[in-house]
C-alpha positions as CSV (number, residue, x, y, z in Angstrom):
1,M,10.4,-26.4,5.6
2,T,12.7,-29.4,5.5
3,A,16.5,-29.3,5.1
4,T,16.2,-30.4,1.5
5,N,13.5,-28.0,0.4
6,R,14.7,-24.4,0.1
7,T,13.2,-21.2,-1.3
8,I,15.3,-19.6,-4.0
9,L,14.5,-16.0,-5.1
10,I,15.4,-15.0,-8.6
11,D,14.9,-11.5,-10.1
12,G,12.4,-10.6,-12.7
13,Y,14.5,-7.8,-14.1
14,N,14.6,-9.3,-17.6
15,L,11.3,-11.2,-17.3
16,S,9.3,-8.4,-18.7
17,L,5.7,-9.2,-19.5
18,Q,5.9,-7.2,-22.7
19,K,9.4,-8.0,-24.1
20,G,12.2,-10.4,-23.4
21,T,15.9,-11.0,-24.0
22,G,18.3,-13.9,-24.0
23,V,18.8,-13.3,-20.3
24,A,15.0,-13.6,-19.8
25,T,15.1,-17.0,-21.5
26,Y,18.0,-18.0,-19.2
27,A,16.0,-16.8,-16.1
28,R,12.9,-18.7,-17.2
29,N,14.9,-21.9,-17.7
30,L,16.6,-21.4,-14.4
31,S,13.3,-21.1,-12.6
32,K,12.0,-24.3,-14.2
33,E,15.1,-26.2,-13.2
34,I,15.0,-25.0,-9.6
35,G,11.4,-26.3,-9.4
36,A,12.4,-29.5,-11.1
37,I,14.9,-30.4,-8.4
38,G,12.3,-29.8,-5.7
39,H,12.9,-26.3,-4.5
40,D,10.4,-23.4,-4.2
41,V,10.9,-20.5,-6.6
42,A,10.1,-16.9,-5.6
43,V,10.3,-14.3,-8.4
44,L,10.9,-10.6,-7.6
45,Y,9.5,-8.1,-10.1
46,G,9.9,-4.4,-10.3
47,S,6.5,-3.5,-11.8
48,R,5.0,0.0,-11.3
49,S,1.7,-1.7,-10.5
50,S,-0.4,-0.9,-7.5
51,M,0.7,-1.8,-4.0
52,S,-2.8,-1.7,-2.6
53,R,-3.8,-3.6,0.5
54,D,-6.5,-5.2,-1.6
55,A,-5.1,-8.5,-2.9
56,L,-7.4,-8.6,-6.0
57,L,-6.4,-5.1,-7.0
58,R,-2.7,-6.0,-6.7
59,E,-3.3,-9.0,-9.0
60,V,-5.3,-7.0,-11.5
61,S,-2.8,-4.1,-11.5
62,F,0.2,-6.4,-12.0
63,F,-1.1,-7.9,-15.2
64,D,-2.5,-4.5,-16.4
65,T,-0.1,-3.3,-19.1
66,D,-1.2,0.3,-18.6
67,A,0.0,0.1,-15.0
68,H,3.6,-0.4,-16.3
69,R,3.8,2.8,-18.2
70,Q,6.6,5.1,-17.3
71,P,5.9,8.8,-16.3
72,G,7.0,11.7,-18.5
73,K,10.7,12.6,-18.7
74,L,10.6,15.3,-16.0
75,G,8.4,13.2,-13.7
76,N,10.7,10.2,-14.2
77,V,13.8,12.3,-13.3
78,L,12.1,13.7,-10.2
79,Q,11.0,10.3,-9.1
80,Q,14.4,8.7,-9.5
81,C,16.1,11.5,-7.6
82,Y,13.6,11.1,-4.8
83,H,14.1,7.3,-4.5
84,A,17.9,7.7,-4.9
85,V,17.9,9.8,-1.7
86,K,15.7,7.2,0.0
87,R,18.0,4.3,-1.0
88,P,19.6,3.8,2.5
89,F,16.2,2.9,3.9
90,G,15.8,-0.1,1.5
91,Q,12.5,-1.3,0.0
92,T,9.9,-3.9,1.0
93,A,8.2,-6.1,-1.6
94,Q,4.6,-7.3,-1.5
95,T,3.2,-10.6,-2.5
96,V,1.4,-10.7,-5.9
97,P,-1.5,-13.2,-5.6
98,V,-2.1,-15.3,-8.6
99,T,-5.5,-16.8,-7.9
100,G,-6.8,-17.4,-11.4
101,K,-9.3,-14.6,-11.1
102,V,-7.2,-12.7,-13.7
103,V,-6.9,-14.7,-17.0
104,T,-3.1,-14.9,-17.6
105,R,-3.0,-17.3,-20.6
106,A,-1.7,-14.4,-22.8
107,F,1.4,-14.4,-20.6
108,S,1.9,-18.1,-20.2
109,S,4.9,-18.3,-22.6
110,K,6.7,-15.4,-20.8
111,L,6.1,-16.2,-17.2
112,P,8.7,-18.3,-15.4
113,H,8.0,-21.2,-13.1
114,F,7.1,-19.8,-9.7
115,D,5.7,-20.7,-6.3
116,R,5.5,-17.2,-5.0
117,M,5.6,-13.9,-6.9
118,F,6.7,-10.6,-5.2
119,N,6.7,-7.1,-6.5
120,A,8.5,-4.0,-5.3
121,P,7.6,-0.9,-7.4
122,D,10.3,0.1,-9.8
123,V,12.8,-1.6,-7.5
124,F,15.5,-2.2,-10.1
125,R,15.5,1.4,-11.5
126,R,15.5,2.8,-8.0
127,A,18.4,0.6,-7.0
128,Q,20.4,1.8,-10.0
129,S,19.6,5.4,-9.2
130,G,20.6,4.9,-5.6
131,F,23.8,3.2,-6.7
132,K,24.7,6.2,-8.8
133,L,24.3,8.5,-5.8
134,W,25.6,6.4,-2.9
135,G,27.8,3.7,-4.6
136,K,26.2,1.0,-2.5
137,L,23.8,-1.9,-3.2
138,A,20.2,-1.3,-2.4
139,S,18.4,-3.8,-0.2
140,V,15.0,-5.3,-0.8
141,T,13.1,-7.3,1.8
142,P,10.5,-9.8,0.5
143,P,7.4,-10.6,2.7
144,E,8.8,-14.2,2.9
145,M,12.5,-14.3,3.2
146,P,14.2,-16.8,0.8
147,D,17.1,-19.1,1.6
148,L,19.2,-17.7,-1.2
149,A,18.9,-14.9,-3.8
150,H,20.1,-15.8,-7.3
151,W,20.3,-12.6,-9.4
152,T,20.3,-13.5,-13.1
153,Y,22.1,-10.2,-14.1
154,P,24.6,-7.8,-12.4
155,L,22.2,-5.6,-10.4
156,P,23.0,-3.2,-7.5
157,I,20.6,-4.9,-5.2
158,R,20.7,-7.6,-2.5
159,V,18.5,-9.4,0.0
160,P,19.9,-8.6,3.4
161,G,20.9,-11.5,5.7
162,R,20.9,-14.1,2.9
163,P,23.5,-15.5,0.5
164,N,23.4,-13.4,-2.7
165,L,24.7,-15.1,-5.9
166,Y,25.1,-13.1,-9.2
167,T,25.3,-14.3,-12.8
168,L,27.8,-12.3,-14.8
169,H,27.2,-13.4,-18.4
170,D,30.2,-11.6,-20.0
171,M,32.5,-8.6,-19.8
172,V,31.5,-7.2,-23.2
173,P,31.1,-3.6,-21.9
174,L,34.7,-3.6,-20.7
175,R,36.3,-5.9,-23.4
176,L,34.4,-4.4,-26.4
177,P,33.3,-1.0,-25.2
178,Y,32.6,0.2,-28.7
179,T,29.9,-2.4,-29.2
180,T,27.5,-1.4,-26.3
181,L,25.8,1.7,-25.0
182,D,26.4,0.9,-21.4
183,N,27.9,3.5,-19.1
184,K,31.3,1.9,-18.7
185,R,32.3,3.8,-15.6
186,A,29.1,2.8,-13.8
187,Y,29.4,-0.8,-15.0
188,L,32.9,-1.2,-13.7
189,K,31.9,0.5,-10.4
190,L,29.1,-2.0,-10.0
191,I,31.3,-5.0,-10.8
192,R,33.8,-3.9,-8.2
193,E,31.1,-3.4,-5.6
194,L,29.7,-6.8,-6.3
195,D,33.2,-8.2,-5.9
196,R,33.3,-6.6,-2.5
197,T,29.9,-7.8,-1.3
198,A,28.7,-10.8,-3.3
199,D,28.8,-14.3,-1.9
200,H,29.3,-16.0,-5.3
201,F,29.4,-15.5,-9.0
202,V,28.3,-17.7,-11.9
203,T,29.4,-17.2,-15.5
204,V,28.8,-19.1,-18.7
205,S,32.2,-19.9,-20.1
206,E,35.9,-20.2,-19.3
207,C,36.6,-17.1,-21.4
208,S,34.1,-15.1,-19.3
209,K,35.6,-16.4,-16.1
210,R,39.0,-15.4,-17.3
211,D,37.7,-11.9,-18.1
212,L,36.2,-11.6,-14.7
213,V,39.5,-12.3,-13.1
214,E,41.9,-10.6,-15.5
215,V,39.9,-7.6,-16.7
216,A,37.4,-6.8,-13.9
217,G,39.8,-7.9,-11.2
218,I,37.4,-10.2,-9.3
219,A,39.2,-12.4,-6.8
220,P,38.8,-16.0,-8.0
221,S,39.0,-17.3,-4.4
222,A,38.8,-16.1,-0.9
223,S,40.9,-16.9,2.1
224,P,39.1,-18.7,4.8
225,I,37.8,-16.6,7.7
226,P,38.2,-18.4,11.0
227,T,34.7,-19.0,12.5
228,N,32.7,-21.7,14.2
229,R,29.7,-20.8,12.0
230,S,29.1,-21.9,8.5
231,I,26.3,-22.4,5.9
232,S,26.0,-25.5,3.9
233,L,23.7,-23.8,1.3
234,L,26.6,-23.1,-1.1
235,R,29.6,-25.3,-0.3
236,C,31.8,-23.7,-3.0
237,V,31.2,-20.0,-2.1
238,T,33.5,-17.7,-0.3
239,S,33.7,-18.1,3.4
240,R,32.3,-14.6,3.8
241,M,28.9,-16.3,3.9
242,N,29.8,-17.5,7.3
243,R,29.1,-14.0,8.7
244,L,25.4,-14.4,7.7
245,P,22.7,-15.7,10.1
246,V,23.1,-19.4,10.3
247,R,20.3,-22.0,10.0
248,W,22.3,-25.0,8.8
249,K,25.6,-26.1,10.2
250,D,28.3,-27.7,8.1
251,T,32.1,-27.6,7.7
252,P,33.2,-24.5,6.0
253,T,35.1,-24.8,2.8
254,S,37.3,-22.2,1.1
255,G,36.8,-22.6,-2.7
256,T,36.4,-20.6,-5.8
257,R,34.1,-17.6,-5.8
258,I,33.4,-18.1,-9.5
259,T,31.5,-21.1,-10.9
260,C,32.0,-21.5,-14.7
261,C,29.4,-23.5,-16.4
262,S,29.7,-23.8,-20.2
263,G,26.3,-24.0,-21.8
264,A,24.6,-22.6,-18.8
265,R,22.3,-20.4,-20.8
266,S,20.7,-23.4,-22.5
267,N,21.2,-25.8,-19.5
268,P,20.9,-23.9,-16.2
269,R,20.9,-27.1,-14.3
270,R,24.7,-27.1,-14.8
271,I,24.7,-24.0,-12.6
272,L,22.6,-25.6,-9.9
273,A,24.7,-28.8,-9.9
274,A,27.9,-26.8,-9.7
275,S,27.0,-24.2,-7.2
276,W,24.3,-25.8,-4.9
277,K,25.7,-29.3,-4.4
278,P,24.8,-29.5,-0.7
279,I,21.1,-28.8,-1.4
280,W,20.3,-32.0,-3.2
281,P,22.0,-35.4,-3.8
282,A,24.9,-35.2,-6.1
283,R,24.1,-35.7,-9.8
284,S,27.3,-36.5,-11.5
285,M,25.8,-36.3,-14.9
286,Y,25.5,-32.6,-14.6
287,R,29.1,-31.5,-14.3
288,C,30.9,-28.2,-15.2
């Protein structure tokens, strides 16, 4: 892998094969833009499909809608309790081979751009259950470690030993609590834990950025941490990234922890241009 060709992992939390949301559209557009600027895209799903050693069975099971069905209410509660207790041990993902043996044309409009597809069974729900019990982010280890994990939604999950960037679209559950069904206590707890552990945040408007700082209390910048190690992967992120294993050396910069990109949902390349400048040559036409 060259210094200009990175692997970026994005989550498939909203990239359901059966239904989608505005965030799913954002994630699909983001995956296409990452590919368009020359980087590899790895997508992590949390399907309940088979984790068989047989590659063909994994491919068949992933695209089998029956494999995605949830257990009954009691079974679901017992499963979530079991995996919540196991949370400190983390979870390992497996590669989902897409060989063409399974005809996937029916999903072509919903699938993102990808170079690799990973799956960790029910990883997002398990992470949420574990967070409720332990108050800590779950870790997931892909079979091929990416250079950066870009989570398209606030999730209690991270890839260990890699920069983790989170998109926070708005603070509606806190600003307009009467308009959503979210558990506000759990949401605020998650935002505060991400503030403590995340390497960088991206949001879609100046209003949302102001809410992150004034309402959620996210620190807009971080004081530099003296170190002789640094990562050039995200020049504008907090210097806490300098504590991660280093593969590229560069001069550390202390900058904002929140990148605001108006119009980011419709034009994700704004996020890439603003947050990942060192990865590819500067493109002044994409400015935030």
